[in-house]
MMTF fields as JSON, N, C-alpha, C and O atoms, coordinates in Angstrom:
{
  "mmtfVersion": "1.0.0",
  "mmtfProducer": "UNKNOWN",
  "numBonds": 315,
  "numAtoms": 316,
  "numGroups": 79,
  "numChains": 1,
  "numModels": 1,
  "chainsPerModel": [1],
  "groupsPerChain": [79],
  "chainIdList": ["A"],
  "bondAtomList": [4, 2, 8, 6, 12, 10, 16, 14, 20, 18, 24, 22, 28, 26, 32, 30, 36, 34, 40, 38, 44, 42, 48, 46, 52, 50, 56, 54, 60, 58, 64, 62, 68, 66, 72, 70, 76, 74, 80, 78, 84, 82, 88, 86, 92, 90, 96, 94, 100, 98, 104, 102, 108, 106, 112, 110, 116, 114, 120, 118, 124, 122, 128, 126, 132, 130, 136, 134, 140, 138, 144, 142, 148, 146, 152, 150, 156, 154, 160, 158, 164, 162, 168, 166, 172, 170, 176, 174, 180, 178, 184, 182, 188, 186, 192, 190, 196, 194, 200, 198, 204, 202, 208, 206, 212, 210, 216, 214, 220, 218, 224, 222, 228, 226, 232, 230, 236, 234, 240, 238, 244, 242, 248, 246, 252, 250, 256, 254, 260, 258, 264, 262, 268, 266, 272, 270, 276, 274, 280, 278, 284, 282, 288, 286, 292, 290, 296, 294, 300, 298, 304, 302, 308, 306, 312, 310],
  "bondOrderList": [1, 1, 1, 1, 1, 1, 1, 1, 1, 1, 1, 1, 1, 1, 1, 1, 1, 1, 1, 1, 1, 1, 1, 1, 1, 1, 1, 1, 1, 1, 1, 1, 1, 1, 1, 1, 1, 1, 1, 1, 1, 1, 1, 1, 1, 1, 1, 1, 1, 1, 1, 1, 1, 1, 1, 1, 1, 1, 1, 1, 1, 1, 1, 1, 1, 1, 1, 1, 1, 1, 1, 1, 1, 1, 1, 1, 1, 1],
  "groupList": [{"groupName": "MET", "atomNameList": ["N", "CA", "C", "O"], "elementList": ["N", "C", "C", "O"], "formalChargeList": [0, 0, 0, 0], "bondAtomList": [1, 0, 2, 1, 3, 2], "bondOrderList": [1, 1, 2], "singleLetterCode": "M", "chemCompType": "L-PEPTIDE LINKING"}, {"groupName": "GLU", "atomNameList": ["N", "CA", "C", "O"], "elementList": ["N", "C", "C", "O"], "formalChargeList": [0, 0, 0, 0], "bondAtomList": [1, 0, 2, 1, 3, 2], "bondOrderList": [1, 1, 2], "singleLetterCode": "E", "chemCompType": "L-PEPTIDE LINKING"}, {"groupName": "SER", "atomNameList": ["N", "CA", "C", "O"], "elementList": ["N", "C", "C", "O"], "formalChargeList": [0, 0, 0, 0], "bondAtomList": [1, 0, 2, 1, 3, 2], "bondOrderList": [1, 1, 2], "singleLetterCode": "S", "chemCompType": "L-PEPTIDE LINKING"}, {"groupName": "TYR", "atomNameList": ["N", "CA", "C", "O"], "elementList": ["N", "C", "C", "O"], "formalChargeList": [0, 0, 0, 0], "bondAtomList": [1, 0, 2, 1, 3, 2], "bondOrderList": [1, 1, 2], "singleLetterCode": "Y", "chemCompType": "L-PEPTIDE LINKING"}, {"groupName": "PRO", "atomNameList": ["N", "CA", "C", "O"], "elementList": ["N", "C", "C", "O"], "formalChargeList": [0, 0, 0, 0], "bondAtomList": [1, 0, 2, 1, 3, 2], "bondOrderList": [1, 1, 2], "singleLetterCode": "P", "chemCompType": "L-PEPTIDE LINKING"}, {"groupName": "VAL", "atomNameList": ["N", "CA", "C", "O"], "elementList": ["N", "C", "C", "O"], "formalChargeList": [0, 0, 0, 0], "bondAtomList": [1, 0, 2, 1, 3, 2], "bondOrderList": [1, 1, 2], "singleLetterCode": "V", "chemCompType": "L-PEPTIDE LINKING"}, {"groupName": "GLY", "atomNameList": ["N", "CA", "C", "O"], "elementList": ["N", "C", "C", "O"], "formalChargeList": [0, 0, 0, 0], "bondAtomList": [1, 0, 2, 1, 3, 2], "bondOrderList": [1, 1, 2], "singleLetterCode": "G", "chemCompType": "PEPTIDE LINKING"}, {"groupName": "LYS", "atomNameList": ["N", "CA", "C", "O"], "elementList": ["N", "C", "C", "O"], "formalChargeList": [0, 0, 0, 0], "bondAtomList": [1, 0, 2, 1, 3, 2], "bondOrderList": [1, 1, 2], "singleLetterCode": "K", "chemCompType": "L-PEPTIDE LINKING"}, {"groupName": "LEU", "atomNameList": ["N", "CA", "C", "O"], "elementList": ["N", "C", "C", "O"], "formalChargeList": [0, 0, 0, 0], "bondAtomList": [1, 0, 2, 1, 3, 2], "bondOrderList": [1, 1, 2], "singleLetterCode": "L", "chemCompType": "L-PEPTIDE LINKING"}, {"groupName": "ILE", "atomNameList": ["N", "CA", "C", "O"], "elementList": ["N", "C", "C", "O"], "formalChargeList": [0, 0, 0, 0], "bondAtomList": [1, 0, 2, 1, 3, 2], "bondOrderList": [1, 1, 2], "singleLetterCode": "I", "chemCompType": "L-PEPTIDE LINKING"}, {"groupName": "THR", "atomNameList": ["N", "CA", "C", "O"], "elementList": ["N", "C", "C", "O"], "formalChargeList": [0, 0, 0, 0], "bondAtomList": [1, 0, 2, 1, 3, 2], "bondOrderList": [1, 1, 2], "singleLetterCode": "T", "chemCompType": "L-PEPTIDE LINKING"}, {"groupName": "PHE", "atomNameList": ["N", "CA", "C", "O"], "elementList": ["N", "C", "C", "O"], "formalChargeList": [0, 0, 0, 0], "bondAtomList": [1, 0, 2, 1, 3, 2], "bondOrderList": [1, 1, 2], "singleLetterCode": "F", "chemCompType": "L-PEPTIDE LINKING"}, {"groupName": "ASP", "atomNameList": ["N", "CA", "C", "O"], "elementList": ["N", "C", "C", "O"], "formalChargeList": [0, 0, 0, 0], "bondAtomList": [1, 0, 2, 1, 3, 2], "bondOrderList": [1, 1, 2], "singleLetterCode": "D", "chemCompType": "L-PEPTIDE LINKING"}, {"groupName": "ASN", "atomNameList": ["N", "CA", "C", "O"], "elementList": ["N", "C", "C", "O"], "formalChargeList": [0, 0, 0, 0], "bondAtomList": [1, 0, 2, 1, 3, 2], "bondOrderList": [1, 1, 2], "singleLetterCode": "N", "chemCompType": "L-PEPTIDE LINKING"}, {"groupName": "GLN", "atomNameList": ["N", "CA", "C", "O"], "elementList": ["N", "C", "C", "O"], "formalChargeList": [0, 0, 0, 0], "bondAtomList": [1, 0, 2, 1, 3, 2], "bondOrderList": [1, 1, 2], "singleLetterCode": "Q", "chemCompType": "L-PEPTIDE LINKING"}, {"groupName": "ARG", "atomNameList": ["N", "CA", "C", "O"], "elementList": ["N", "C", "C", "O"], "formalChargeList": [0, 0, 0, 0], "bondAtomList": [1, 0, 2, 1, 3, 2], "bondOrderList": [1, 1, 2], "singleLetterCode": "R", "chemCompType": "L-PEPTIDE LINKING"}, {"groupName": "TRP", "atomNameList": ["N", "CA", "C", "O"], "elementList": ["N", "C", "C", "O"], "formalChargeList": [0, 0, 0, 0], "bondAtomList": [1, 0, 2, 1, 3, 2], "bondOrderList": [1, 1, 2], "singleLetterCode": "W", "chemCompType": "L-PEPTIDE LINKING"}, {"groupName": "ALA", "atomNameList": ["N", "CA", "C", "O"], "elementList": ["N", "C", "C", "O"], "formalChargeList": [0, 0, 0, 0], "bondAtomList": [1, 0, 2, 1, 3, 2], "bondOrderList": [1, 1, 2], "singleLetterCode": "A", "chemCompType": "L-PEPTIDE LINKING"}, {"groupName": "CYS", "atomNameList": ["N", "CA", "C", "O"], "elementList": ["N", "C", "C", "O"], "formalChargeList": [0, 0, 0, 0], "bondAtomList": [1, 0, 2, 1, 3, 2], "bondOrderList": [1, 1, 2], "singleLetterCode": "C", "chemCompType": "L-PEPTIDE LINKING"}],
  "groupTypeList": [0, 1, 2, 3, 3, 4, 5, 6, 5, 7, 4, 8, 1, 7, 3, 7, 8, 8, 9, 10, 11, 12, 13, 13, 1, 14, 15, 9, 11, 13, 5, 1, 4, 3, 8, 13, 12, 7, 11, 11, 2, 4, 8, 7, 2, 8, 4, 5, 11, 13, 2, 5, 7, 9, 2, 4, 9, 2, 9, 1, 16, 17, 6, 6, 9, 12, 9, 18, 4, 12, 1, 8, 3, 3, 13, 2, 5, 4, 17],
  "groupIdList": [1, 2, 3, 4, 5, 6, 7, 8, 9, 10, 11, 12, 13, 14, 15, 16, 17, 18, 19, 20, 21, 22, 23, 24, 25, 26, 27, 28, 29, 30, 31, 32, 33, 34, 35, 36, 37, 38, 39, 40, 41, 42, 43, 44, 45, 46, 47, 48, 49, 50, 51, 52, 53, 54, 55, 56, 57, 58, 59, 60, 61, 62, 63, 64, 65, 66, 67, 68, 69, 70, 71, 72, 73, 74, 75, 76, 77, 78, 79],
  "secStructList": [7, 7, 7, 7, 7, 3, 3, 3, 3, 3, 3, 3, 4, 4, 4, 3, 3, 3, 3, 3, 3, 6, 6, 6, 3, 3, 3, 3, 3, 3, 7, 4, 4, 4, 6, 6, 1, 6, 6, 6, 6, 6, 1, 1, 1, 2, 2, 2, 2, 6, 6, 7, 3, 3, 7, 1, 1, 1, 3, 3, 3, 6, 6, 6, 3, 3, 3, 7, 2, 2, 2, 2, 2, 2, 2, 7, 3, 3, 7],
  "xCoordList": [90.423, 90.466, 89.359, 88.151, 90.322, 89.463, 88.661, 89.166, 87.516, 86.355, 86.54, 85.956, 86.994, 86.888, 85.242, 84.363, 85.152, 83.83, 83.832, 83.834, 83.831, 83.612, 82.951, 81.829, 83.621, 83.224, 82.898, 81.894, 83.982, 83.766, 84.56, 85.607, 83.773, 83.832, 84.104, 83.596, 85.151, 85.066, 85.729, 86.932, 84.505, 85.033, 86.318, 86.278, 87.224, 88.193, 88.058, 87.16, 89.504, 89.563, 89.522, 89.684, 89.315, 89.732, 88.998, 89.328, 87.876, 86.838, 87.612, 87.548, 88.192, 88.927, 88.279, 87.87, 88.296, 87.398, 88.306, 88.408, 88.807, 89.501, 88.079, 86.996, 88.381, 87.481, 88.556, 89.732, 87.783, 88.395, 87.225, 86.03, 88.452, 87.845, 87.902, 88.776, 86.673, 86.401, 87.763, 87.698, 88.939, 90.284, 90.971, 92.051, 90.288, 90.583, 91.873, 92.713, 91.909, 93.135, 92.066, 90.965, 93.031, 92.039, 93.502, 94.688, 92.661, 92.965, 91.849, 90.642, 92.928, 91.96, 91.664, 92.484, 90.351, 90.246, 89.715, 89.174, 90.099, 89.779, 88.963, 89.054, 87.711, 86.58, 86.543, 85.651, 87.551, 87.568, 87.375, 86.458, 88.548, 87.886, 86.698, 86.735, 85.703, 84.51, 83.279, 82.15, 83.879, 82.622, 82.095, 81.055, 83.149, 82.625, 81.631, 80.83, 81.236, 80.395, 79.181, 79.058, 77.994, 76.626, 76.228, 75.616, 76.82, 76.013, 76.236, 75.592, 77.701, 78.706, 78.465, 78.652, 78.026, 78.095, 77.379, 77.538, 76.495, 75.684, 77.045, 76.746, 77.859, 78.974, 79.779, 80.52, 79.569, 80.61, 80.145, 81.022, 78.948, 78.588, 79.22, 78.995, 80.181, 80.366, 79.676, 79.879, 78.762, 77.098, 76.615, 76.075, 76.899, 76.278, 77.461, 77.127, 78.517, 80.103, 79.92, 79.787, 79.953, 80.135, 79.405, 79.72, 78.273, 76.928, 77.223, 76.123, 78.245, 78.487, 78.215, 78.567, 77.564, 77.732, 77.855, 77.871, 77.963, 78.308, 76.832, 75.861, 76.797, 75.425, 75.552, 76.517, 75.01, 74.767, 76.351, 77.035, 76.821, 77.996, 78.902, 79.899, 78.862, 79.542, 79.126, 78.413, 79.54, 79.202, 78.356, 78.209, 77.859, 76.577, 76.189, 77.049, 75.441, 75.026, 73.668, 73.365, 72.801, 71.224, 71.44, 72.336, 70.187, 70.064, 70.44, 70.399, 70.814, 71.394, 72.681, 72.994, 73.391, 74.791, 75.566, 75.104, 76.559, 77.176, 78.38, 78.341, 79.473, 80.373, 80.532, 80.396, 80.805, 81.238, 82.196, 83.31, 82.334, 83.352, 84.321, 85.127, 84.976, 86.301, 87.037, 88.18, 85.888, 86.048, 87.095, 88.268, 86.341, 86.664, 88.245, 89.259, 87.847, 89.672, 90.504, 91.579, 90.44, 91.534, 92.13, 93.297, 91.203, 91.28, 92.085, 92.369, 92.333, 92.424, 94.031, 94.661, 94.623, 95.634, 95.934, 94.839, 96.801, 96.903, 97.144, 97.899, 96.175, 96.565, 97.232, 97.368],
  "yCoordList": [-43.649, -44.665, -45.618, -45.51, -46.802, -47.944, -48.608, -48.658, -48.945, -49.647, -50.89, -51.576, -51.728, -53.072, -53.417, -52.57, -54.607, -54.812, -56.128, -57.258, -55.826, -57.426, -58.13, -57.847, -59.578, -60.946, -61.526, -62.235, -61.254, -62.302, -61.405, -60.769, -61.55, -60.855, -62.044, -63.164, -61.395, -62.349, -61.493, -61.301, -60.951, -60.409, -60.827, -62.048, -60.421, -60.666, -59.856, -59.058, -60.294, -59.322, -57.823, -57.385, -57.133, -55.911, -54.899, -53.756, -55.722, -54.681, -54.474, -53.566, -55.459, -55.751, -56.877, -57.913, -56.161, -57.143, -57.685, -56.748, -58.427, -59.705, -59.598, -60.148, -58.846, -58.546, -59.099, -58.848, -59.776, -60.377, -59.384, -59.088, -59.145, -58.338, -58.987, -59.769, -58.42, -59.058, -59.048, -59.385, -58.593, -58.657, -59.988, -60.46, -60.432, -61.425, -60.948, -61.753, -59.833, -59.553, -59.257, -58.708, -59.971, -60.074, -58.578, -58.471, -57.722, -56.862, -56.665, -56.887, -56.111, -56.267, -54.377, -53.473, -54.324, -52.856, -53.044, -53.999, -51.57, -51.358, -50.462, -49.282, -51.305, -50.478, -49.725, -48.879, -49.867, -49.307, -47.653, -47.057, -47.104, -45.624, -45.045, -43.861, -45.713, -45.537, -45.418, -44.929, -45.953, -46.444, -45.599, -45.796, -44.376, -42.93, -42.597, -42.179, -42.61, -42.123, -42.675, -43.9, -41.747, -42.155, -43.399, -44.226, -43.408, -44.097, -45.525, -46.506, -45.234, -46.753, -47.437, -48.644, -46.586, -47.127, -48.291, -48.79, -48.889, -49.696, -51.224, -52.349, -51.096, -52.395, -52.453, -53.393, -51.392, -51.19, -53.074, -53.936, -53.358, -54.661, -55.733, -55.771, -56.731, -57.744, -58.447, -58.605, -59.018, -60.042, -59.207, -59.737, -57.735, -57.132, -56.881, -56.921, -56.683, -56.336, -57.595, -57.544, -58.671, -59.931, -60.403, -61.034, -59.67, -60.349, -59.512, -59.078, -58.838, -58.315, -59.447, -60.627, -58.818, -59.67, -58.866, -57.635, -59.788, -59.294, -58.354, -59.05, -57.499, -56.874, -56.61, -57.002, -56.286, -56.08, -55.801, -56.594, -54.474, -54.261, -53.896, -53.27, -54.048, -53.844, -54.63, -55.602, -54.287, -54.603, -54.449, -53.268, -55.092, -54.033, -54.568, -55.416, -54.557, -55.161, -54.605, -53.661, -55.022, -54.892, -53.435, -53.003, -52.766, -51.382, -50.452, -49.233, -51.468, -50.539, -49.805, -48.913, -50.666, -49.831, -50.361, -51.244, -49.828, -49.989, -49.157, -47.977, -49.699, -48.602, -48.816, -49.864, -47.657, -47.69, -48.54, -48.139, -49.516, -49.879, -49.474, -50.316, -48.337, -47.661, -47.409, -47.643, -46.882, -46.638, -48.05, -48.125, -48.735, -50.748, -50.367, -50.198, -50.316, -50.969, -50.256, -50.801, -48.797, -47.879, -47.484, -47.113, -47.582, -47.576, -48.529, -48.301, -49.847, -51.186, -51.464, -50.721, -52.213, -52.527, -54.052, -54.591, -54.703, -56.064, -56.721, -56.295, -58.307, -59.457, -59.89, -60.844],
  "zCoordList": [198.87, 199.71, 199.73, 199.94, 199.383, 199.048, 200.792, 201.913, 200.385, 201.217, 201.756, 200.917, 202.667, 203.011, 203.628, 203.784, 203.86, 204.445, 205.24, 204.753, 206.433, 207.555, 207.117, 206.697, 207.088, 207.067, 207.914, 207.984, 208.999, 210.001, 211.421, 211.3, 212.728, 213.939, 214.899, 214.945, 215.72, 217.027, 218.156, 218.336, 218.983, 220.449, 221.076, 221.23, 221.421, 222.259, 223.393, 223.66, 224.309, 226.175, 225.853, 224.714, 226.841, 226.883, 225.775, 225.459, 225.29, 224.41, 222.884, 222.056, 222.916, 220.986, 220.53, 221.055, 218.815, 218.192, 217.067, 216.275, 216.742, 215.693, 214.439, 214.637, 213.291, 212.106, 211.0, 210.733, 210.613, 209.078, 207.848, 207.835, 206.92, 206.329, 204.629, 204.255, 203.661, 202.633, 201.54, 200.358, 202.225, 201.193, 201.952, 201.595, 202.892, 203.814, 204.728, 205.131, 204.945, 205.991, 207.249, 207.272, 208.451, 209.524, 210.264, 209.951, 211.257, 211.872, 213.272, 213.357, 214.362, 215.652, 215.638, 215.481, 215.841, 216.671, 218.009, 218.568, 218.455, 219.93, 220.03, 219.691, 220.75, 221.151, 222.201, 222.273, 223.305, 224.151, 224.303, 224.869, 223.609, 223.586, 222.949, 222.615, 222.756, 222.155, 223.535, 223.489, 224.513, 225.08, 226.148, 226.777, 226.323, 226.777, 226.355, 227.19, 225.041, 224.278, 224.497, 224.474, 224.768, 224.909, 224.655, 225.331, 223.207, 221.998, 221.948, 221.576, 222.6, 222.686, 224.01, 224.163, 225.006, 226.645, 226.945, 228.059, 226.011, 226.419, 226.021, 226.421, 225.561, 225.127, 226.486, 226.771, 227.271, 228.568, 228.885, 228.823, 229.149, 229.382, 228.375, 227.165, 229.207, 228.369, 227.776, 226.572, 228.35, 227.518, 226.23, 225.259, 226.356, 225.498, 224.318, 223.133, 224.61, 224.072, 223.025, 221.802, 223.842, 223.372, 221.816, 220.808, 222.35, 221.123, 220.228, 219.885, 219.433, 218.145, 216.965, 216.983, 216.046, 214.726, 213.514, 213.519, 212.21, 211.358, 210.535, 210.24, 210.36, 209.588, 207.591, 206.936, 207.327, 205.672, 205.273, 204.626, 205.801, 205.502, 206.794, 206.435, 207.81, 209.14, 210.017, 209.768, 211.195, 212.421, 213.479, 213.791, 214.018, 215.021, 216.256, 216.492, 217.112, 218.304, 218.51, 217.781, 219.369, 219.515, 220.132, 220.856, 219.535, 219.325, 218.232, 218.063, 217.567, 216.722, 216.37, 215.581, 217.422, 217.614, 216.272, 215.55, 216.09, 214.652, 214.512, 214.857, 214.017, 213.582, 211.708, 211.076, 211.265, 210.183, 209.391, 209.727, 208.503, 208.069, 207.923, 208.322, 207.443, 206.739, 208.55, 208.944, 209.276, 210.823, 211.354, 211.718, 211.233, 211.193, 210.859, 211.536, 209.206, 208.704, 209.006, 209.26, 209.123, 209.222, 210.343, 210.469, 211.251, 212.658, 213.845, 215.021, 212.842, 213.238, 213.241, 212.489, 213.815, 213.558, 212.666, 212.505, 212.191, 211.456, 212.648, 213.523, 212.723, 213.511, 213.495, 214.261]
}
């Protein structure tokens, strides 16, 4: 399984993210199924969710909330 890393991220409506990967592919990742997990629950706040940014090898939010790049790629759909 090959790994791809996010190089761009844009929050969309309904807790979705448009992510550009280092292979120039754009994919949509749905964060909503994760929001019931205690670790991800702060993302229910739209200002917090919309503050997503690129980290060195993935994406992240304040407080150390992040998602593995393989999870982002292989559990997303082409944009």
